[in-house]
C-alpha positions in Angstrom: 109.8 27.7 -78.3 106.8 27.8 -76.3 106.6 31.9 -77.3 106.9 30.7 -81.0 103.7 28.0 -80.3 101.8 31.0 -78.7 102.5 33.7 -81.5 101.6 30.8 -84.1 98.8 30.2 -82.1 97.6 33.7 -82.1 98.4 34.2 -85.9 96.2 31.5 -86.4 93.0 32.6 -84.1 93.0 36.2 -85.2 92.3 35.4 -89.0 89.3 33.2 -87.6 87.8 35.7 -85.5 88.2 38.3 -88.2 86.2 36.1 -90.6 83.9 35.4 -88.1 83.2 39.0 -87.5 82.8 39.7 -91.0 80.6 36.9 -91.8 78.4 38.0 -88.8 78.3 41.1 -90.0 77.3 40.4 -93.5 74.4 38.2 -91.7 73.4 41.5 -89.8 73.3 43.6 -93.0 71.6 41.0 -95.0 68.5 41.5 -92.3 68.4 44.7 -92.3 68.7 45.4 -96.5 66.3 42.7 -96.1 64.2 44.4 -93.3 63.8 47.8 -95.5 63.3 46.1 -98.8 60.2 44.7 -97.0 58.8 47.6 -95.7 59.3 49.4 -99.1 57.7 46.5 -101.1 54.5 46.4 -98.2 54.3 50.9 -98.6 54.6 50.9 -102.6 52.0 48.0 -102.7 49.9 50.0 -100.1 50.7 52.6 -102.1 49.0 51.1 -105.5 45.8 50.2 -104.2 44.9 53.5 -102.6 45.5 55.1 -105.9 43.8 52.2 -107.8 41.0 52.8 -105.3 40.6 56.7 -105.9 41.1 56.4 -109.6 38.4 54.2 -109.3 35.8 56.1 -107.6 35.9 53.6 -104.1 36.7 50.2 -105.9 38.1 48.1 -103.2 40.6 45.7 -104.6 42.7 43.4 -101.8 45.8 41.0 -102.6 46.6 39.8 -99.1 44.7 36.2 -99.1 41.3 38.4 -98.3 37.7 38.6 -99.7 37.1 42.6 -100.9 35.1 44.7 -98.7 31.9 44.3 -98.6 31.6 40.9 -100.6 28.6 38.7 -99.0 29.9 36.2 -97.2 26.8 35.4 -95.4 24.6 34.5 -98.5 27.6 33.8 -101.2 29.8 30.9 -99.8 33.3 30.2 -101.1 36.0 27.5 -100.9 38.9 28.1 -98.1 41.7 27.3 -100.2 43.7 29.0 -102.4 42.1 32.5 -102.1 44.6 35.3 -103.4 42.4 38.4 -103.1 39.5 40.4 -105.2 38.2 43.5 -106.0 34.5 45.1 -105.2 32.6 47.9 -106.8 31.3 51.1 -105.3 28.0 50.4 -103.1 28.5 46.6 -103.3 27.2 46.9 -107.1 29.7 43.4 -107.0 32.3 41.8 -106.7 35.3 39.6 -108.3 37.4 37.3 -106.2 40.6 35.7 -107.6 41.4 31.9 -106.5 44.9 29.5 -107.0 43.9 26.0 -106.8 45.2 22.7 -107.6 42.8 20.9 -109.6 39.9 22.2 -111.8 37.7 20.2 -110.2 37.8 22.4 -107.4 35.6 24.4 -109.8 32.7 21.8 -109.0 33.5 22.0 -105.4 32.4 26.0 -105.4 29.5 25.0 -107.3 28.1 22.7 -104.7 28.5 24.8 -102.1 26.3 27.5 -103.8 24.0 24.5 -104.7 23.7 23.9 -101.3 23.0 27.3 -100.1 20.1 27.1 -102.0 21.5 28.9 -105.4 19.6 27.7 -109.0 22.7 26.1 -111.3 22.0 27.9 -114.6 24.7 25.8 -116.2 27.8 24.6 -115.4 30.4 23.5 -118.0 34.2 21.9 -117.2 36.7 20.1 -118.9 40.7 19.0 -118.2 41.7 22.8 -118.7 38.8 24.7 -117.9 35.7 25.1 -116.8 32.2 27.8 -115.8 29.6 27.6 -113.8 26.4 30.1 -113.7 24.2 29.9 -110.2 21.1 32.8 -109.5 20.0 33.2 -105.9 20.7 36.1 -103.0 22.9 37.2 -106.1 24.0 36.1 -109.0 27.3 33.8 -109.7 29.5 32.7 -112.3 32.6 30.6 -111.7 35.4 31.2 -114.4 38.4 28.8 -114.3 41.6 28.3 -116.2 44.2 25.6 -116.1 47.8 27.8 -116.1 51.1 26.7 -115.7 51.1 24.5 -112.5 47.6 25.8 -111.5 44.5 26.8 -112.1 43.0 30.3 -111.6 39.6 30.5 -110.3 37.1 33.3 -109.8 33.9 34.4 -108.5 32.2 37.0 -110.4 29.2 38.2 -107.9 26.7 40.8 -108.8 23.6 41.7 -106.6 20.4 39.6 -107.5 17.0 40.4 -108.5 15.7 40.7 -104.4 19.1 43.1 -103.9 
């Protein structure tokens, strides 16, 4: 009877071990596939950005939560939350920066930062669903925002001012 008990235990343990190894194997395969897919997506994104840059004659594009190349950070203050990316024209001819915000009121916060940096507010109009602000100074800055679904999209459009 001891032999039968040992054999019964073995018959129960072997399938459990096989199942555990199978599940572990699936997890390893999933990790390898996820890594390969992530790498392919990154390479595709880099290829697209390079193609856009070449096709548009030196336009710089970012989609990684950073300001575009050459953006005048010392002269144009920007809000810190929600940066998606942007684009820059060749030879620092202008920039577009996009943010995803929680609230359209953050357009007013962006305008306050510009005013505090010495920019003159030419106009600002904000309601519950959209807003625009135009500022002049070292650069010309237009802020445009619109509520879209669960959030708000805001863009800085920046061009060299008359002193540039």
